[in-house]
PDB file of N, CA, C and O in Angstrom, chain B, residues numbered from 101:
ATOM      1  N   UNK B 101      -5.212 -72.992   3.220  1.00  0.00           N
ATOM      2  CA  UNK B 101      -5.545 -72.885   5.302  1.00  0.00           C
ATOM      3  C   UNK B 101      -6.050 -71.420   4.616  1.00  0.00           C
ATOM      4  O   UNK B 101      -5.777 -70.658   3.689  1.00  0.00           O
ATOM      5  N   UNK B 102      -6.965 -71.580   5.724  1.00  0.00           N
ATOM      6  CA  UNK B 102      -7.340 -70.151   5.714  1.00  0.00           C
ATOM      7  C   UNK B 102      -6.910 -69.177   6.587  1.00  0.00           C
ATOM      8  O   UNK B 102      -6.398 -69.544   7.645  1.00  0.00           O
ATOM      9  N   UNK B 103      -7.071 -67.494   6.239  1.00  0.00           N
ATOM     10  CA  UNK B 103      -6.095 -66.628   6.777  1.00  0.00           C
ATOM     11  C   UNK B 103      -6.717 -66.342   8.353  1.00  0.00           C
ATOM     12  O   UNK B 103      -7.899 -66.255   8.685  1.00  0.00           O
ATOM     13  N   UNK B 104      -5.176 -66.200   9.409  1.00  0.00           N
ATOM     14  CA  UNK B 104      -5.385 -66.369  11.053  1.00  0.00           C
ATOM     15  C   UNK B 104      -5.205 -64.803  11.315  1.00  0.00           C
ATOM     16  O   UNK B 104      -4.149 -64.455  11.844  1.00  0.00           O
ATOM     17  N   UNK B 105      -6.361 -63.616  10.912  1.00  0.00           N
ATOM     18  CA  UNK B 105      -5.746 -62.348  12.280  1.00  0.00           C
ATOM     19  C   UNK B 105      -5.549 -62.645  13.395  1.00  0.00           C
ATOM     20  O   UNK B 105      -4.837 -61.863  14.026  1.00  0.00           O
ATOM     21  N   UNK B 106      -6.056 -63.826  14.091  1.00  0.00           N
ATOM     22  CA  UNK B 106      -5.418 -63.157  15.741  1.00  0.00           C
ATOM     23  C   UNK B 106      -3.964 -63.315  15.314  1.00  0.00           C
ATOM     24  O   UNK B 106      -3.421 -62.219  15.172  1.00  0.00           O
ATOM     25  N   UNK B 107      -3.339 -64.144  15.118  1.00  0.00           N
ATOM     26  CA  UNK B 107      -1.878 -64.735  14.996  1.00  0.00           C
ATOM     27  C   UNK B 107      -1.088 -63.354  14.016  1.00  0.00           C
ATOM     28  O   UNK B 107       0.000 -62.911  14.381  1.00  0.00           O
ATOM     29  N   UNK B 108      -1.723 -62.860  12.918  1.00  0.00           N
ATOM     30  CA  UNK B 108      -1.065 -61.422  12.278  1.00  0.00           C
ATOM     31  C   UNK B 108      -1.506 -60.820  13.282  1.00  0.00           C
ATOM     32  O   UNK B 108      -0.403 -60.770  13.826  1.00  0.00           O
ATOM     33  N   UNK B 109      -2.287 -60.226  14.134  1.00  0.00           N
ATOM     34  CA  UNK B 109      -2.003 -59.861  15.133  1.00  0.00           C
ATOM     35  C   UNK B 109      -1.134 -59.449  16.419  1.00  0.00           C
ATOM     36  O   UNK B 109      -0.645 -58.477  16.995  1.00  0.00           O
ATOM     37  N   UNK B 110      -1.279 -60.919  16.484  1.00  0.00           N
ATOM     38  CA  UNK B 110       0.660 -61.193  17.610  1.00  0.00           C
ATOM     39  C   UNK B 110       1.253 -60.977  17.250  1.00  0.00           C
ATOM     40  O   UNK B 110       1.917 -60.092  17.791  1.00  0.00           O
ATOM     41  N   UNK B 111       1.716 -61.517  15.924  1.00  0.00           N
ATOM     42  CA  UNK B 111       3.248 -60.616  15.103  1.00  0.00           C
ATOM     43  C   UNK B 111       3.417 -59.489  14.979  1.00  0.00           C
ATOM     44  O   UNK B 111       4.603 -59.177  15.080  1.00  0.00           O
ATOM     45  N   UNK B 112       2.836 -58.797  14.821  1.00  0.00           N
ATOM     46  CA  UNK B 112       2.948 -57.223  15.076  1.00  0.00           C
ATOM     47  C   UNK B 112       2.934 -56.212  16.227  1.00  0.00           C
ATOM     48  O   UNK B 112       3.543 -55.153  16.379  1.00  0.00           O
ATOM     49  N   UNK B 113       1.704 -57.120  17.285  1.00  0.00           N
ATOM     50  CA  UNK B 113       2.291 -56.663  18.682  1.00  0.00           C
ATOM     51  C   UNK B 113       3.896 -56.988  18.878  1.00  0.00           C
ATOM     52  O   UNK B 113       4.748 -56.124  19.084  1.00  0.00           O
ATOM     53  N   UNK B 114       4.174 -58.591  18.758  1.00  0.00           N
ATOM     54  CA  UNK B 114       5.487 -59.031  18.719  1.00  0.00           C
ATOM     55  C   UNK B 114       6.199 -57.652  18.480  1.00  0.00           C
ATOM     56  O   UNK B 114       6.722 -56.955  19.349  1.00  0.00           O
ATOM     57  N   UNK B 115       6.088 -57.295  16.628  1.00  0.00           N
ATOM     58  CA  UNK B 115       6.999 -56.118  16.370  1.00  0.00           C
ATOM     59  C   UNK B 115       7.517 -55.110  16.823  1.00  0.00           C
ATOM     60  O   UNK B 115       8.629 -54.583  16.787  1.00  0.00           O
ATOM     61  N   UNK B 116       6.059 -54.807  17.481  1.00  0.00           N
ATOM     62  CA  UNK B 116       6.626 -53.663  18.370  1.00  0.00           C
ATOM     63  C   UNK B 116       6.825 -53.276  19.646  1.00  0.00           C
ATOM     64  O   UNK B 116       7.084 -52.150  20.072  1.00  0.00           O
ATOM     65  N   UNK B 117       6.647 -54.554  20.373  1.00  0.00           N
ATOM     66  CA  UNK B 117       7.612 -54.992  22.079  1.00  0.00           C
ATOM     67  C   UNK B 117       8.677 -54.892  21.983  1.00  0.00           C
ATOM     68  O   UNK B 117       9.425 -54.212  22.686  1.00  0.00           O
ATOM     69  N   UNK B 118       9.119 -56.018  20.465  1.00  0.00           N
ATOM     70  CA  UNK B 118      10.544 -55.522  20.501  1.00  0.00           C
ATOM     71  C   UNK B 118      11.390 -54.099  20.088  1.00  0.00           C
ATOM     72  O   UNK B 118      12.602 -53.894  20.030  1.00  0.00           O
ATOM     73  N   UNK B 119      10.335 -53.292  19.849  1.00  0.00           N
ATOM     74  CA  UNK B 119      10.819 -52.392  19.021  1.00  0.00           C
ATOM     75  C   UNK B 119      10.864 -51.591  20.140  1.00  0.00           C
ATOM     76  O   UNK B 119      11.704 -50.721  19.909  1.00  0.00           O
ATOM     77  N   UNK B 120      10.401 -51.445  21.209  1.00  0.00           N
ATOM     78  CA  UNK B 120       9.793 -50.903  22.293  1.00  0.00           C
ATOM     79  C   UNK B 120      11.276 -51.019  23.273  1.00  0.00           C
ATOM     80  O   UNK B 120      11.916 -50.077  23.740  1.00  0.00           O
ATOM     81  N   UNK B 121      11.583 -52.589  23.406  1.00  0.00           N
ATOM     82  CA  UNK B 121      12.139 -52.974  24.427  1.00  0.00           C
ATOM     83  C   UNK B 121      13.325 -52.405  23.987  1.00  0.00           C
ATOM     84  O   UNK B 121      14.110 -52.173  24.906  1.00  0.00           O
ATOM     85  N   UNK B 122      13.952 -51.914  22.157  1.00  0.00           N
ATOM     86  CA  UNK B 122      15.146 -51.946  21.888  1.00  0.00           C
ATOM     87  C   UNK B 122      16.052 -51.099  22.660  1.00  0.00           C
ATOM     88  O   UNK B 122      15.470 -50.320  23.415  1.00  0.00           O
ATOM     89  N   UNK B 123      17.329 -51.052  22.664  1.00  0.00           N
ATOM     90  CA  UNK B 123      17.996 -50.385  23.298  1.00  0.00           C
ATOM     91  C   UNK B 123      19.178 -49.821  21.836  1.00  0.00           C
ATOM     92  O   UNK B 123      20.293 -49.390  22.131  1.00  0.00           O
ATOM     93  N   UNK B 124      18.756 -49.907  20.423  1.00  0.00           N
ATOM     94  CA  UNK B 124      19.492 -49.087  19.362  1.00  0.00           C
ATOM     95  C   UNK B 124      18.753 -48.027  19.339  1.00  0.00           C
ATOM     96  O   UNK B 124      17.805 -47.841  20.102  1.00  0.00           O
ATOM     97  N   UNK B 125      19.131 -47.248  18.459  1.00  0.00           N
ATOM     98  CA  UNK B 125      19.448 -45.531  18.050  1.00  0.00           C
ATOM     99  C   UNK B 125      17.215 -45.717  17.155  1.00  0.00           C
ATOM    100  O   UNK B 125      16.644 -46.705  16.693  1.00  0.00           O
ATOM    101  N   UNK B 126      16.964 -44.963  17.247  1.00  0.00           N
ATOM    102  CA  UNK B 126      15.645 -44.933  16.991  1.00  0.00           C
ATOM    103  C   UNK B 126      15.127 -45.194  15.500  1.00  0.00           C
ATOM    104  O   UNK B 126      14.084 -45.607  14.993  1.00  0.00           O
ATOM    105  N   UNK B 127      16.856 -44.577  14.873  1.00  0.00           N
ATOM    106  CA  UNK B 127      16.805 -45.144  13.314  1.00  0.00           C
ATOM    107  C   UNK B 127      16.316 -46.575  13.095  1.00  0.00           C
ATOM    108  O   UNK B 127      15.311 -47.054  12.570  1.00  0.00           O
ATOM    109  N   UNK B 128      17.434 -47.097  13.710  1.00  0.00           N
ATOM    110  CA  UNK B 128      17.714 -48.939  13.677  1.00  0.00           C
ATOM    111  C   UNK B 128      16.434 -49.337  13.790  1.00  0.00           C
ATOM    112  O   UNK B 128      15.562 -49.642  12.976  1.00  0.00           O
ATOM    113  N   UNK B 129      16.506 -49.259  15.213  1.00  0.00           N
ATOM    114  CA  UNK B 129      15.185 -49.621  15.737  1.00  0.00           C
ATOM    115  C   UNK B 129      13.888 -49.541  14.380  1.00  0.00           C
ATOM    116  O   UNK B 129      13.503 -50.614  13.915  1.00  0.00           O
ATOM    117  N   UNK B 130      13.392 -48.433  13.923  1.00  0.00           N
ATOM    118  CA  UNK B 130      12.611 -48.304  13.216  1.00  0.00           C
ATOM    119  C   UNK B 130      12.409 -49.236  11.786  1.00  0.00           C
ATOM    120  O   UNK B 130      11.386 -49.632  11.228  1.00  0.00           O
ATOM    121  N   UNK B 131      14.045 -49.421  11.416  1.00  0.00           N
ATOM    122  CA  UNK B 131      14.387 -50.160  10.465  1.00  0.00           C
ATOM    123  C   UNK B 131      13.777 -51.544  10.299  1.00  0.00           C
ATOM    124  O   UNK B 131      13.080 -52.070   9.431  1.00  0.00           O
ATOM    125  N   UNK B 132      14.526 -52.106  11.959  1.00  0.00           N
ATOM    126  CA  UNK B 132      14.176 -53.596  12.290  1.00  0.00           C
ATOM    127  C   UNK B 132      12.530 -53.739  12.138  1.00  0.00           C
ATOM    128  O   UNK B 132      11.971 -54.662  11.546  1.00  0.00           O
ATOM    129  N   UNK B 133      11.772 -52.454  12.903  1.00  0.00           N
ATOM    130  CA  UNK B 133      10.385 -52.705  12.756  1.00  0.00           C
ATOM    131  C   UNK B 133       9.348 -53.097  11.524  1.00  0.00           C
ATOM    132  O   UNK B 133       8.470 -53.893  11.190  1.00  0.00           O
ATOM    133  N   UNK B 134      10.268 -51.695  11.013  1.00  0.00           N
ATOM    134  CA  UNK B 134       9.548 -52.360   9.593  1.00  0.00           C
ATOM    135  C   UNK B 134       9.875 -53.765   9.005  1.00  0.00           C
ATOM    136  O   UNK B 134       9.278 -54.435   8.163  1.00  0.00           O
ATOM    137  N   UNK B 135      10.793 -53.953   9.578  1.00  0.00           N
ATOM    138  CA  UNK B 135      11.278 -55.458   8.785  1.00  0.00           C
ATOM    139  C   UNK B 135      10.388 -56.815   9.254  1.00  0.00           C
ATOM    140  O   UNK B 135      10.208 -57.721   8.440  1.00  0.00           O
ATOM    141  N   UNK B 136       9.818 -56.896  10.685  1.00  0.00           N
ATOM    142  CA  UNK B 136       9.690 -57.277  11.110  1.00  0.00           C
ATOM    143  C   UNK B 136       8.193 -57.086  10.770  1.00  0.00           C
ATOM    144  O   UNK B 136       7.694 -58.211  10.785  1.00  0.00           O
ATOM    145  N   UNK B 137       7.490 -56.388  10.544  1.00  0.00           N
ATOM    146  CA  UNK B 137       5.977 -56.150   9.779  1.00  0.00           C
ATOM    147  C   UNK B 137       5.972 -56.582   8.824  1.00  0.00           C
ATOM    148  O   UNK B 137       5.088 -57.385   8.527  1.00  0.00           O
ATOM    149  N   UNK B 138       6.976 -56.223   7.925  1.00  0.00           N
ATOM    150  CA  UNK B 138       7.070 -57.262   7.017  1.00  0.00           C
ATOM    151  C   UNK B 138       6.954 -58.471   6.656  1.00  0.00           C
ATOM    152  O   UNK B 138       5.989 -59.031   6.135  1.00  0.00           O
ATOM    153  N   UNK B 139       7.671 -58.757   6.859  1.00  0.00           N
ATOM    154  CA  UNK B 139       8.014 -60.549   7.757  1.00  0.00           C
ATOM    155  C   UNK B 139       6.477 -60.981   7.618  1.00  0.00           C
ATOM    156  O   UNK B 139       5.749 -61.690   6.922  1.00  0.00           O
ATOM    157  N   UNK B 140       6.432 -59.973   8.892  1.00  0.00           N
ATOM    158  CA  UNK B 140       4.603 -60.584   9.643  1.00  0.00           C
ATOM    159  C   UNK B 140       3.031 -60.794   8.437  1.00  0.00           C
ATOM    160  O   UNK B 140       2.071 -61.553   8.305  1.00  0.00           O
ATOM    161  N   UNK B 141       3.480 -59.858   7.940  1.00  0.00           N
ATOM    162  CA  UNK B 141       2.256 -59.541   6.646  1.00  0.00           C
ATOM    163  C   UNK B 141       2.671 -60.467   5.309  1.00  0.00           C
ATOM    164  O   UNK B 141       1.713 -60.709   4.575  1.00  0.00           O
ATOM    165  N   UNK B 142       3.723 -60.917   4.967  1.00  0.00           N
ATOM    166  CA  UNK B 142       4.616 -61.258   4.213  1.00  0.00           C
ATOM    167  C   UNK B 142       4.275 -62.640   4.009  1.00  0.00           C
ATOM    168  O   UNK B 142       4.171 -63.194   2.914  1.00  0.00           O
ATOM    169  N   UNK B 143       4.029 -63.408   5.695  1.00  0.00           N
ATOM    170  CA  UNK B 143       3.871 -64.321   5.820  1.00  0.00           C
ATOM    171  C   UNK B 143       1.813 -64.770   5.703  1.00  0.00           C
ATOM    172  O   UNK B 143       1.192 -65.615   5.058  1.00  0.00           O
ATOM    173  N   UNK B 144       1.482 -63.917   6.477  1.00  0.00           N
ATOM    174  CA  UNK B 144       0.540 -63.808   6.956  1.00  0.00           C
ATOM    175  C   UNK B 144      -0.803 -64.176   5.017  1.00  0.00           C
ATOM    176  O   UNK B 144      -1.868 -64.697   4.687  1.00  0.00           O
ATOM    177  N   UNK B 145      -0.079 -63.712   4.662  1.00  0.00           N
ATOM    178  CA  UNK B 145      -0.556 -63.568   2.976  1.00  0.00           C
ATOM    179  C   UNK B 145      -0.062 -64.720   1.801  1.00  0.00           C
ATOM    180  O   UNK B 145      -0.430 -64.720   0.627  1.00  0.00           O
ATOM    181  N   UNK B 146       0.809 -65.634   2.400  1.00  0.00           N
ATOM    182  CA  UNK B 146       1.398 -66.670   1.909  1.00  0.00           C
ATOM    183  C   UNK B 146       0.567 -67.487   2.277  1.00  0.00           C
ATOM    184  O   UNK B 146       0.164 -67.922   1.198  1.00  0.00           O
ATOM    185  N   UNK B 147      -0.241 -68.257   3.425  1.00  0.00           N
ATOM    186  CA  UNK B 147      -0.705 -68.522   4.197  1.00  0.00           C
ATOM    187  C   UNK B 147      -2.307 -69.142   3.063  1.00  0.00           C
ATOM    188  O   UNK B 147      -2.681 -70.130   2.432  1.00  0.00           O
ATOM    189  N   UNK B 148      -2.680 -67.982   3.364  1.00  0.00           N
ATOM    190  CA  UNK B 148      -3.624 -68.242   2.331  1.00  0.00           C
ATOM    191  C   UNK B 148      -3.951 -69.665   1.015  1.00  0.00           C
ATOM    192  O   UNK B 148      -3.115 -70.359   0.436  1.00  0.00           O
ATOM    193  N   UNK B 149      -4.818 -69.676   0.951  1.00  0.00           N
ATOM    194  CA  UNK B 149      -5.317 -70.831   0.091  1.00  0.00           C
ATOM    195  C   UNK B 149      -6.625 -70.391  -1.401  1.00  0.00           C
ATOM    196  O   UNK B 149      -7.783 -70.032  -1.190  1.00  0.00           O
ATOM    197  N   UNK B 150      -6.187 -70.509  -2.366  1.00  0.00           N
ATOM    198  CA  UNK B 150      -7.291 -69.555  -3.385  1.00  0.00           C
ATOM    199  C   UNK B 150      -7.769 -70.410  -3.917  1.00  0.00           C
ATOM    200  O   UNK B 150      -6.902 -71.152  -4.378  1.00  0.00           O
ATOM    201  N   UNK B 151      -8.969 -70.808  -4.166  1.00  0.00           N
ATOM    202  CA  UNK B 151      -9.669 -71.845  -4.547  1.00  0.00           C
ATOM    203  C   UNK B 151     -10.313 -70.995  -5.678  1.00  0.00           C
ATOM    204  O   UNK B 151     -10.723 -69.978  -5.119  1.00  0.00           O
ATOM    205  N   UNK B 152     -10.655 -70.917  -7.295  1.00  0.00           N
ATOM    206  CA  UNK B 152     -11.534 -70.349  -8.182  1.00  0.00           C
ATOM    207  C   UNK B 152     -12.720 -70.930  -8.354  1.00  0.00           C
ATOM    208  O   UNK B 152     -12.741 -71.605  -9.383  1.00  0.00           O
ATOM    209  N   UNK B 153     -13.686 -70.932  -7.768  1.00  0.00           N
ATOM    210  CA  UNK B 153     -15.081 -70.882  -8.020  1.00  0.00           C
ATOM    211  C   UNK B 153     -15.464 -71.182  -9.431  1.00  0.00           C
ATOM    212  O   UNK B 153     -15.430 -70.284 -10.272  1.00  0.00           O
ATOM    213  N   UNK B 154     -16.002 -72.979  -9.879  1.00  0.00           N
ATOM    214  CA  UNK B 154     -17.136 -72.807 -10.796  1.00  0.00           C
ATOM    215  C   UNK B 154     -17.332 -71.499 -11.796  1.00  0.00           C
ATOM    216  O   UNK B 154     -17.404 -70.322 -11.443  1.00  0.00           O
ATOM    217  N   UNK B 155     -17.380 -71.895 -12.797  1.00  0.00           N
ATOM    218  CA  UNK B 155     -18.336 -70.250 -13.669  1.00  0.00           C
ATOM    219  C   UNK B 155     -17.331 -69.751 -13.918  1.00  0.00           C
ATOM    220  O   UNK B 155     -17.677 -68.767 -14.572  1.00  0.00           O
ATOM    221  N   UNK B 156     -16.155 -69.740 -13.843  1.00  0.00           N
ATOM    222  CA  UNK B 156     -15.275 -68.642 -14.463  1.00  0.00           C
ATOM    223  C   UNK B 156     -15.273 -68.536 -15.544  1.00  0.00           C
ATOM    224  O   UNK B 156     -15.412 -69.666 -16.012  1.00  0.00           O
ATOM    225  N   UNK B 157     -15.155 -67.458 -16.690  1.00  0.00           N
ATOM    226  CA  UNK B 157     -14.790 -67.220 -17.867  1.00  0.00           C
ATOM    227  C   UNK B 157     -13.518 -67.384 -18.124  1.00  0.00           C
ATOM    228  O   UNK B 157     -12.575 -66.836 -17.552  1.00  0.00           O
ATOM    229  N   UNK B 158     -13.471 -68.617 -19.527  1.00  0.00           N
ATOM    230  CA  UNK B 158     -12.746 -69.164 -20.231  1.00  0.00           C
ATOM    231  C   UNK B 158     -12.549 -68.608 -21.271  1.00  0.00           C
ATOM    232  O   UNK B 158     -13.608 -68.190 -21.739  1.00  0.00           O
ATOM    233  N   UNK B 159     -11.597 -68.368 -21.943  1.00  0.00           N
ATOM    234  CA  UNK B 159     -11.534 -67.707 -23.838  1.00  0.00           C
ATOM    235  C   UNK B 159     -10.333 -68.054 -24.219  1.00  0.00           C
ATOM    236  O   UNK B 159      -9.490 -68.369 -23.379  1.00  0.00           O
ATOM    237  N   UNK B 160     -10.113 -68.052 -25.303  1.00  0.00           N
ATOM    238  CA  UNK B 160      -8.588 -68.698 -26.651  1.00  0.00           C
ATOM    239  C   UNK B 160      -9.298 -69.155 -27.903  1.00  0.00           C
ATOM    240  O   UNK B 160     -10.334 -69.138 -28.567  1.00  0.00           O
ATOM    241  N   UNK B 161      -8.056 -69.574 -27.785  1.00  0.00           N
ATOM    242  CA  UNK B 161      -8.474 -70.081 -29.537  1.00  0.00           C
ATOM    243  C   UNK B 161      -8.468 -71.564 -29.668  1.00  0.00           C
ATOM    244  O   UNK B 161      -8.713 -71.991 -28.540  1.00  0.00           O
ATOM    245  N   UNK B 162      -8.310 -72.545 -30.484  1.00  0.00           N
ATOM    246  CA  UNK B 162      -8.488 -73.933 -31.030  1.00  0.00           C
ATOM    247  C   UNK B 162      -8.333 -73.809 -32.293  1.00  0.00           C
ATOM    248  O   UNK B 162      -9.048 -73.733 -33.292  1.00  0.00           O
ATOM    249  N   UNK B 163      -7.024 -73.804 -31.981  1.00  0.00           N
ATOM    250  CA  UNK B 163      -6.537 -73.182 -33.808  1.00  0.00           C
ATOM    251  C   UNK B 163      -7.041 -72.271 -34.456  1.00  0.00           C
ATOM    252  O   UNK B 163      -6.901 -71.261 -33.766  1.00  0.00           O
ATOM    253  N   UNK B 164      -7.744 -71.926 -35.733  1.00  0.00           N
ATOM    254  CA  UNK B 164      -7.778 -70.573 -35.885  1.00  0.00           C
ATOM    255  C   UNK B 164      -9.363 -70.314 -35.457  1.00  0.00           C
ATOM    256  O   UNK B 164      -9.814 -69.344 -36.066  1.00  0.00           O
ATOM    257  N   UNK B 165     -10.333 -70.947 -34.551  1.00  0.00           N
ATOM    258  CA  UNK B 165     -11.489 -70.890 -34.165  1.00  0.00           C
ATOM    259  C   UNK B 165     -11.130 -70.195 -32.016  1.00  0.00           C
ATOM    260  O   UNK B 165     -10.534 -70.599 -31.018  1.00  0.00           O
ATOM    261  N   UNK B 166     -11.819 -69.236 -32.358  1.00  0.00           N
ATOM    262  CA  UNK B 166     -12.017 -68.351 -30.899  1.00  0.00           C
ATOM    263  C   UNK B 166     -12.635 -69.788 -30.465  1.00  0.00           C
ATOM    264  O   UNK B 166     -13.228 -70.469 -31.301  1.00  0.00           O
ATOM    265  N   UNK B 167     -12.487 -70.178 -29.254  1.00  0.00           N
ATOM    266  CA  UNK B 167     -14.065 -70.642 -27.322  1.00  0.00           C
ATOM    267  C   UNK B 167     -13.918 -69.474 -26.547  1.00  0.00           C
ATOM    268  O   UNK B 167     -13.214 -68.504 -26.269  1.00  0.00           O
ATOM    269  N   UNK B 168     -15.266 -70.271 -26.293  1.00  0.00           N
ATOM    270  CA  UNK B 168     -15.860 -69.141 -24.801  1.00  0.00           C
ATOM    271  C   UNK B 168     -16.384 -69.868 -24.524  1.00  0.00           C
ATOM    272  O   UNK B 168     -17.211 -70.298 -25.328  1.00  0.00           O
ATOM    273  N   UNK B 169     -16.207 -70.746 -22.677  1.00  0.00           N
ATOM    274  CA  UNK B 169     -16.342 -71.175 -22.365  1.00  0.00           C
ATOM    275  C   UNK B 169     -16.437 -71.129 -20.443  1.00  0.00           C
ATOM    276  O   UNK B 169     -15.819 -70.164 -19.992  1.00  0.00           O
ATOM    277  N   UNK B 170     -16.926 -71.780 -19.659  1.00  0.00           N
ATOM    278  CA  UNK B 170     -16.929 -71.752 -18.736  1.00  0.00           C
ATOM    279  C   UNK B 170     -16.095 -73.005 -17.360  1.00  0.00           C
ATOM    280  O   UNK B 170     -16.381 -74.176 -17.612  1.00  0.00           O
ATOM    281  N   UNK B 171     -15.540 -72.894 -16.574  1.00  0.00           N
ATOM    282  CA  UNK B 171     -15.042 -73.374 -15.738  1.00  0.00           C
ATOM    283  C   UNK B 171     -16.171 -74.242 -15.320  1.00  0.00           C
ATOM    284  O   UNK B 171     -17.354 -73.903 -15.289  1.00  0.00           O
ATOM    285  N   UNK B 172     -15.624 -75.526 -14.965  1.00  0.00           N
ATOM    286  CA  UNK B 172     -17.173 -76.347 -14.266  1.00  0.00           C
ATOM    287  C   UNK B 172     -16.824 -76.857 -13.532  1.00  0.00           C
ATOM    288  O   UNK B 172     -17.606 -77.808 -13.546  1.00  0.00           O
ATOM    289  N   UNK B 173     -16.032 -77.073 -12.599  1.00  0.00           N
ATOM    290  CA  UNK B 173     -15.394 -77.414 -10.842  1.00  0.00           C
ATOM    291  C   UNK B 173     -14.217 -76.546 -10.949  1.00  0.00           C
ATOM    292  O   UNK B 173     -13.420 -76.182 -11.814  1.00  0.00           O
ATOM    293  N   UNK B 174     -14.514 -76.319  -9.343  1.00  0.00           N
ATOM    294  CA  UNK B 174     -13.727 -75.613  -8.327  1.00  0.00           C
ATOM    295  C   UNK B 174     -12.436 -75.842  -8.691  1.00  0.00           C
ATOM    296  O   UNK B 174     -12.297 -77.032  -8.973  1.00  0.00           O
ATOM    297  N   UNK B 175     -11.251 -75.103  -8.828  1.00  0.00           N
ATOM    298  CA  UNK B 175      -9.984 -74.966  -9.241  1.00  0.00           C
ATOM    299  C   UNK B 175      -9.262 -76.042  -8.183  1.00  0.00           C
ATOM    300  O   UNK B 175      -9.949 -76.443  -7.243  1.00  0.00           O
ATOM    301  N   UNK B 176      -7.774 -76.553  -8.334  1.00  0.00           N
ATOM    302  CA  UNK B 176      -7.121 -77.073  -7.355  1.00  0.00           C
ATOM    303  C   UNK B 176      -7.178 -76.068  -6.309  1.00  0.00           C
ATOM    304  O   UNK B 176      -7.429 -74.885  -6.542  1.00  0.00           O
ATOM    305  N   UNK B 177      -6.890 -76.650  -4.893  1.00  0.00           N
ATOM    306  CA  UNK B 177      -6.449 -75.508  -4.163  1.00  0.00           C
ATOM    307  C   UNK B 177      -4.746 -74.656  -4.157  1.00  0.00           C
ATOM    308  O   UNK B 177      -3.763 -75.215  -3.670  1.00  0.00           O
ATOM    309  N   UNK B 178      -4.711 -73.784  -4.550  1.00  0.00           N
ATOM    310  CA  UNK B 178      -3.102 -73.113  -4.587  1.00  0.00           C
ATOM    311  C   UNK B 178      -2.574 -71.601  -3.723  1.00  0.00           C
ATOM    312  O   UNK B 178      -3.110 -70.493  -3.707  1.00  0.00           O
ATOM    313  N   UNK B 179      -1.775 -71.915  -3.294  1.00  0.00           N
ATOM    314  CA  UNK B 179      -0.747 -70.906  -2.254  1.00  0.00           C
ATOM    315  C   UNK B 179      -0.009 -69.877  -3.073  1.00  0.00           C
ATOM    316  O   UNK B 179       0.429 -70.348  -4.122  1.00  0.00           O
ATOM    317  N   UNK B 180       0.314 -68.267  -2.826  1.00  0.00           N
ATOM    318  CA  UNK B 180       1.098 -67.797  -3.054  1.00  0.00           C
ATOM    319  C   UNK B 180       2.596 -67.627  -2.465  1.00  0.00           C
ATOM    320  O   UNK B 180       3.052 -67.319  -1.364  1.00  0.00           O
ATOM    321  N   UNK B 181       3.214 -68.019  -3.883  1.00  0.00           N
ATOM    322  CA  UNK B 181       5.309 -68.262  -3.079  1.00  0.00           C
ATOM    323  C   UNK B 181       5.522 -67.312  -3.241  1.00  0.00           C
ATOM    324  O   UNK B 181       6.635 -66.871  -2.957  1.00  0.00           O
TER     325      UNK B 181
END
């Protein structure tokens, strides 16, 4: 899935609004804000789909022989977990 910046902006705004409406002491409100921001950023990053384009250099060995090759097709889509 592509990253959707407005969704992250909405979650950050909600975290700040929650803090400004909080009746907790300032230190606890800041701790809660940090947790909400971290959760929003973590969720945002983990929704990315990663695909490696063809032509990426691959090195390794086949028995005792060094192998240098390149990928020929895009990778299977992967996500960060």
